N, C-alpha and C positions, 0 to 999 in steps of 0.2 A: 737830577739823575739818580743820586744816592737815595733820595726819598722814594722814588718809584721802585728801586731795587728792594728797599726795605719793605714796602707795601706788598710787593710780589712774594717775598719770602714769608711774610706774615700770612698771606692768603694760602700759600702752599702748606705751611705748618698747620694752619687751622683746618684745611681740607683733610690733611693726613690724620689729624686728631679725630675729626668727625668720622672718618672711615674706620679708624681703630675702634672707636666707641660703638659704632653700629655693628661691626664684626663681633665684638665682645658680647654685645647684647644678643645678637642672633645665636651665637654659640651657647650662651647661657640658657636661652629658651629651648634650643635643641637638646641640650643635656638634660634639662628638667623634663621635657616630654619623653625622652628616652628612659629616664629613671622611673617614670610613671607606668611604663609598659610592664606587663607581667613577665616573669622569668621565662615562661614558655614562648611568648611572642618574641622576646629578645633572642632566645636560643634559635628559633626558626629563622629569624633575620640573619643571624650570624652564620648558620649552616647554609642558608641560601646563597650568601656571598661566597662561602667556601666552595660550594659545588660549582659555581660559575668559574672560580679561579682554577679548580682542578680540570674542568672541561677545557679552559683556555690553554692550560699546560699541555693537555693531550694534543691540541692543535699544533702548538709550537714543536713538540716532540716529533709528531708525524711529519711536519714540514722539514725539520732539520735531519730527520732520520734518512732522508734520501741521500745525504752527503756525509753525515757523521755517524760513526760507530756508536752503538749503545754504551760501550765502555766510556767514551768521551762525554756523552750526554750525562751519564751517571756521575762522573767526576765533577762536572760543573754543578750538577744538582746538589751534591754534598758540600762542595767548597763554598758556593754562594750561600747556601743555607747556614753553614757554620759561621761565615762572616756576619750574617744578619743576627745571629744569636750570641756573638761574642760579648756584647754588653751584659747579657744574662749570666754568662759564665764568669765574667770578671767580678760581678757582684757576689757570686757564690764563693769565690776564692778557692785556693788549692785544697783546703781542709774539707770543704763540702763536695769537692769533685772526686776525692779518694773513695775507693770502693773495695769491699772484701769479697765481692761476687763477680770478679773479672771473668770467670769462666762462663757464667750465664750471659754477661754482656757480649762476650766474643761469639757465643753460639747464636744469640739473637741478631747481632749485626750481620753475621754471615747469612742467616736465613733472610733477613730483611733486604740485604744487598742483592742476593739471588732473585728475590721476588721483584725488586725494583727493576733489575735488568730484564726479567721476564715480562714485566708490564710494558717496558719500552719496546721490546721486540714485538709484542702482540699489537700494540698501538700502531707501530710503524707498518706492519705487514697485514693487519686485519682491518676490517671496517671498524670505525670508532664505536659504533653501537654494539657490535659483536664483542669486541674486546672489553668494553665497559660492563656489559651484561654478565659475561663469564667471570669478571673480577668480583661482581656482586655475590658470587657463590662462596666468598670467604667465610660468612657466618655458618654455612653448611659444614665446611671443613673444621671450623672452630668447635662445633658441637662434637665432632668425632675425636679431634685431637685432645680436647679437654678430658675425655674419658681416660685416655692413656697417660697423659702427663699430670693432670690434676686429680685423677680418680673421681671425677664428678659422676653423680648418678643422673641419668637422662630419662625423663618420662617417655612412655610409649608414644604419646602424641607428638613429641619433638622428633623422635626417630622417624615417625611417619612423615612429618613435614620435611625432614632432611632427605629422606629417600625420594620424595616427590621433587624436591629441589634439584637433586642430582639427575633426575629424569630430564629436567629442563636443560641442564648442562649437556647431557647426551644429545638432546634434540638440536641444540645450537651447534654441535659438532657435526651434524648432518651425516650420520653413519651410513645412510642408505644411498648417498649420492656418489659412492665410490670410495677412494682412499680418504681417510680422515686427515684433515689439514694438520701437519705437525706443529704449526704455529698455534693452533687452537689448544693442542696438548701443552704447549709452553705456557699459555694463558692459564690453563687449569693448574699447572704446577706452581705458577706464581701465586695464585689464590691460596693454594695449600701451604706454601712456605710463609706467606704473610700471616696465615692463621696460626702457624707454629710460632712466629715472631710475636704475635699478639698474646698468645698464651704465656709465653716466657715473660712478658711484661707483667702479667698477673702474678707470676711467681716472684718477681723482683719487687713488686709494688709495696711490700711490707717494709722494706729497708731502703729502697732506692726512690728518691723523688723524681718526677718527670724530667726536670731540667738535667739531672745527672744522666738519665737514660738517653736524652737527646745528645748530650755531650759525647758519650762513647759511640753513639750511633753515627754521628757525623764524622768524628775523628776516625773511627774504624772504617767507615765507608770510603773515605778518602784514601786511607792506607791500603785498602784492598784493591781499589780501582786505579791508583796512580800508575802502577806498573803496566797493566793491560792497556790503559788509555794511552800511555806514551808509545806502546808498541804499535798501535793502530792510529797514532796521532795524525790529524789533518789540521793544519794551521788555519784558524778562522780568519775571515777577511771582512772588513767593514761592518755592516749591520749584523753579521753572524755573531760577533762578540756580544752584542746586546741581546740577541735572541737566546744564546746559550745562557747568559746570566739570567734571562727572564724565566728560564725553567726553574732555577733555584729560588728566585724571588717569588714567583707565583705559588710554588709548592709550599714554601715556608709560610707565606701569608695564609694560604688555605689551611694549613695545619693549625695555625694560631686561631683562625675562625672556628675550626671544629672544636678545639679545646675550650674556647670561650662559650660555644654553643652548649656543650655538654656540662659546663660548669654552672650555667645559669638556668638551664631548662631541663625538664624531665626527659629521659631517654626515649620513652614511648611516644612523646610528643614531637621531639626533635628528630629522632632517627629516620622516620619515614620520609622526611623532606629530602634526605640524601639521594633518594631514587629519582629526583628531578634531573639528576645528572644524565640519566639515560635519555631523557628528552633532548637535553642539550647536545649529547653525543650524536643522536640521530639528525638533529637540525644542522649542526656544524659539519658533520660528515657529508650531508647532502649538498649544502650550499658552498662549502669550501673545496671538498674533494670529490664531488659528484657521486657520492655513495648512495645507494638505494637500499631500503629495508625490504627483506623478503619475509615469507610466511614463517620460516624457521626462526628467524631473529625475533619476530613479534611473539610467537608461541613460546619459544624457549625462554626468552627474557621475561615474559609475563609469569611463567611458572616459577622461575628463580626468585623474582621480586616477591611474589605471593608467599612463597615458602619462607624466605628470610624475614619478611614482615611478621609472619605468624610466630617464628622463633623469637624475634625481638619483643613482641608483645607478651609472649609466654614468659620470657626472661624477666620482663618488667613486673608482671604479676607475681612471679616467684620472689623477686627481690622485695616487692612491697609486702608480701606475706611474711617474709623473714624479718623485716625491719620492724613491723608492727606499727601501731598508731603513735603519732608524736605525743609526747607527754607535755 
């Protein structure tokens, strides 16, 4: 009896060892193949995963938005994101988290929080494809805002592309169909405030590392929303806790994917892949929420995407010209 037990344990141990060896070998081969891929290919794969995660976040937000206020959704988004990033902040330590530009941090987090709430409101109350397409107008606003905040000089061709892009936004707001949907105006305002927030990152980037910006962004977002969220609080039940946490998890993972994408790939190669999210939004909206695409969505969305792609490529050419050839 004792001998049979010993043999059984030996077989189990041997089996576990073989599985461990096989998994280790498989992981090693996968890592080697991944490292052989070019930076642009890895960037495209990273951003492809990120767009899927953002699209899934929109589905969760739209589903929960029927019963939860955007204030509460936003609070969970910031709180869960902060918890996921705590190991990063601990490694930084108090000395690296200190800043002398608290005013810019406060301004940016207010702009970003307003934008986040605006996105949630538009996702909940608009078709997913419409809300996503209007949010892609952010680069158009960035061009305009950069002139006033950064005193950037903008070429005539970029002004033309920006004007055409705003025409796409107007088309998506369907001005000829009666009163303009106020939620569409909220989506446009969210794109504008996000553009301001991104420009402020450029201002801070000379002294503030990304991890410090993320720290104040999440801490500030929680501080701003905790009061309003408690005012409209609805106690989650059962699976709702998991879905609320999922908003923060998916958003944070998507942000990490985007950071990785742009750190290993060129912007003009990686950036255009982000627009796949429009396709995801249309498909998810159709199959989950029975939303249909109309002519205005397709026409306006196409114009916005085309204009922002032109601006992105023009920016990449300009950056390449300024940097010069590698020595």
